N, C-alpha and C positions, 0 to 999 in steps of 0.2 A: 510369504512376502507379502506390503501393500500394492497396493496402483498407484502407479507415480500423480499428484492430481496438477493440474493442469500446470501450475505456476513450473513446478520443479519438471515441465516438458519444457517449458519457454525460457529455464534460465540452461537445462543441460541441452539447449540447442535441439531439441525432438522437435520441439512443430514452432516455426518466427513465427517472434514475438520482437516488435520496435519500437529499443528499448534504447529509453530517453537517457539512464548512468547508468553503472554499475560497476562494483569495484566490489573486494573480495568477503564484502560482508552482504552486499543487497544488489537489489536490479529498483530501474526505473522504468515506467511506462505510462501511455494512456489507456484510460478503463474502455474496452471494450461498447458499453452500455454510460455515458456519459452521463451525469446529470447534473455536469455544468459545464459552463465555455471552455473549464481548465478541470481534468478530471483525471487524475494521475494516481497511480498505486504505484508502493514505496516496498518492495520488496523483502526479504530476509532470504536470503540463500540457504540458511537452516531452513528445514522443515518444523514450522511450530503450528502443531495446528489450531488452535486461535489462543485471548487473553490468559484459559483458564490454567492451559501448561508451560504457560513461561515458569521457569524456577529463576533463583540467584544470580544464575552465572548468568543467564540471559541483558543483568541488568545495562549492560555500555552496547548492547545490539539496539536494545527499545531507545534508546536512545543515539543513536548512530542512525537509527529512522528516520526520529522525526527533524537534526539535521542535514539529514540526506533533501526533506521537505521539502524544508525554510532553504535551500538554497536552490531547488526548481522553483519555490514560487518567485525568484529573485530574478530564474533564469524568467521565467511566465510573463513578470511585471506585472501580479496582485500585490501594489502596491496599497491598494487600498484594503487588504484583508480577503482569508482565507481561511478556511475550515480544516481541518482535523479530524480523520476519525477511522475509530479498530469498530467493526461489527466484531460483535463474540457470540456465536451461538445462531439456532434459527428463525431464534422472534424475533433477532437483531440483523435478517437476511444477509446471515453468511453465508453464498451464493462458496466461495471453494474454502473445505478447510487444510490452508495453510496462511499461516496468521499477517495481513496487511493493512499495511496505512497507507489510507486514502487523505489523498488532496486535492482540498476542492475550492476551484475561485470562480473572478469573471465576470461573477455577479453580486447580487444583494441578497442576504440566504435573513431566512426567519429567523424567532426559534417560540415555542419552542419544533424541534428537528420535524418531530412524530413522526 
């Protein structure tokens, strides 16, 4: 049996997490290494390692993650814009092998992201 990821342990209540949002499909919390004044993670309860592991059955779940991100952005007062990001794999700096959507805001971003 594979070891649980950090996110699975938080979702299961084995590790404390400051959850800002939760429902039957996902949870959201602040990133412990923020890259912007607002840096939240929207994490599905379903343990999907990364984008490459999504199936057509996950289509509604991924859409739900974005709708939750939109709600959180409004709750955080991100009226001038925000960025959403999925990192996929080691070259993209995915540090936990459990799909999660980053919501970043509270500052002006540049392009390309680098």
